[in-house]
BALOVEX-517013 format. One line per 3 residues: number of its first residue (from 1); their letters; for each residue x, y, z of C-alpha. Coordinates in steps of 0.2 Angstrom, whole numbers, always signed. Layout:
<dovos>
NUM = A = X/Y/Z  ...;
</dovos>
This chain:
<dovos>
1 = XXX = +89/-35/-1  +74/-47/+1  +76/-65/-5;
4 = XXX = +65/-79/-12  +60/-94/-1  +53/-108/-12;
7 = XXX = +40/-121/-6  +30/-134/-16  +12/-138/-18;
10 = XXX = -1/-140/-4  +8/-131/+10  -4/-132/+24;
13 = XXX = -6/-121/+39  +2/-135/+50  +17/-134/+39;
16 = XXX = +17/-115/+41  +15/-116/+60  +12/-133/+68;
19 = XXX = -2/-133/+80  +9/-138/+95  +18/-121/+93;
22 = XXX = +2/-111/+93  +4/-94/+103  -6/-101/+118;
25 = XXX = +6/-116/+118  +23/-108/+114  +20/-91/+120;
28 = XXX = +15/-75/+111  +33/-69/+110  +40/-85/+103;
31 = XXX = +27/-94/+92  +34/-86/+76  +51/-94/+79;
34 = XXX = +43/-111/+74  +37/-106/+57  +40/-120/+45;
37 = XXX = +48/-130/+59  +47/-147/+51  +49/-143/+32;
40 = XXX = +61/-129/+33  +69/-129/+50  +81/-114/+46;
43 = XXX = +67/-103/+40  +62/-93/+56  +81/-90/+61;
46 = XXX = +86/-85/+43  +71/-76/+35  +73/-57/+34;
49 = XXX = +60/-43/+33  +53/-42/+16  +58/-59/+10;
52 = XXX = +45/-67/-2  +38/-84/-2  +35/-93/-18;
55 = XXX = +23/-108/-16  +14/-121/-27  -4/-124/-29;
58 = XXX = -17/-123/-14  -5/-113/-2  -12/-112/+15;
61 = XXX = -25/-127/+15  -30/-135/+31  -37/-126/+46;
64 = XXX = -41/-108/+46  -30/-104/+61  -25/-86/+60;
67 = XXX = -9/-89/+70  +0/-97/+54  +0/-81/+44;
70 = XXX = +2/-71/+61  +19/-80/+63  +24/-74/+45;
73 = XXX = +18/-57/+49  +29/-56/+65  +44/-62/+55;
76 = XXX = +41/-48/+42  +37/-59/+26  +35/-46/+12;
79 = XXX = +23/-57/+2  +18/-74/-4  +16/-79/-22;
82 = XXX = +7/-95/-27  -4/-101/-41  -19/-103/-29;
85 = XXX = -23/-101/-11  -35/-109/+1  -49/-96/+3;
88 = XXX = -49/-93/+22  -30/-93/+23  -29/-80/+8;
91 = XXX = -41/-69/+18  -31/-71/+34  -15/-65/+25;
94 = XXX = -24/-50/+18  -32/-46/+35  -15/-46/+43;
97 = XXX = -7/-36/+29  +3/-49/+20  +2/-47/+1;
100 = XXX = -4/-62/-8  -2/-64/-27  -9/-78/-38;
103 = XXX = +5/-83/-50  +15/-98/-54  +33/-93/-52;
106 = XXX = +40/-110/-45  +50/-114/-61  +56/-96/-63;
109 = XXX = +64/-92/-47  +77/-100/-35  +79/-101/-17;
112 = XXX = +89/-86/-11  +87/-76/-27  +87/-57/-22;
115 = XXX = +72/-48/-27  +61/-32/-25  +42/-33/-24;
118 = XXX = +33/-17/-28  +16/-21/-21  +6/-7/-29;
121 = XXX = +11/-11/-47  +13/-30/-44  +31/-30/-51;
124 = XXX = +43/-43/-44  +61/-40/-50  +76/-51/-50;
127 = XXX = +91/-42/-57  +86/-39/-76  +71/-50/-75;
130 = XXX = +54/-43/-71  +38/-53/-67  +22/-44/-69;
133 = XXX = +9/-50/-56  -9/-44/-55  -8/-29/-44;
136 = XXX = -20/-28/-29  -36/-18/-31  -35/+0/-25;
139 = XXX = -44/-4/-9  -32/-17/-4  -17/-6/-8;
142 = XXX = -24/+7/+4  -25/-6/+18  -8/-13/+15;
145 = XXX = +0/+5/+16  -7/+6/+33  -1/-12/+38;
148 = XXX = -17/-22/+37  -36/-20/+35  -38/-18/+54;
151 = XXX = -24/-5/+55  -33/+5/+41  -50/+3/+50;
154 = XXX = -42/+9/+67  -34/+24/+59  -48/+30/+47;
157 = XXX = -64/+22/+56  -70/+15/+39  -65/+0/+28;
160 = XXX = -53/+3/+14  -62/+7/-2  -76/+16/+7;
163 = XXX = -78/+34/+5  -75/+45/+21  -91/+51/+29;
166 = XXX = -93/+70/+30  -87/+70/+48  -71/+60/+42;
169 = X = -67/+72/+28;
</dovos>
């Protein structure tokens, strides 16, 4: 069952993946093993597919390096919930197919809590507790079902939310 990983405010892209471990430095097959290397050294070895990250305000500030969320994607992170996100980082998360929800749950959940996250409805459940998040818009849900916006485009030759052309129908 997916678990919660808690972080604080202002987690920047160098916290997520320090620049010295970028794919072109550490290798395309290893860079994800350095996720949160300095602030949660156990993270990359212990995170499980579907685990949910809970952050504080301004998650993902700093550079717009896509390899920080790419490391999280390779590790199978199931979603990130924070009260606010740096704009470019938020877009990178969604482009790569990592659901990002804006909500402040730092005081409501604990590290290691077992949860389920229903992306379509925006429901996060921990035993008897349910936290209702704002569900993603329909176009984004379409993309997330395919794995990412790029995967959706490759499969359908259009962007999510756009109607199929007559030759695509």
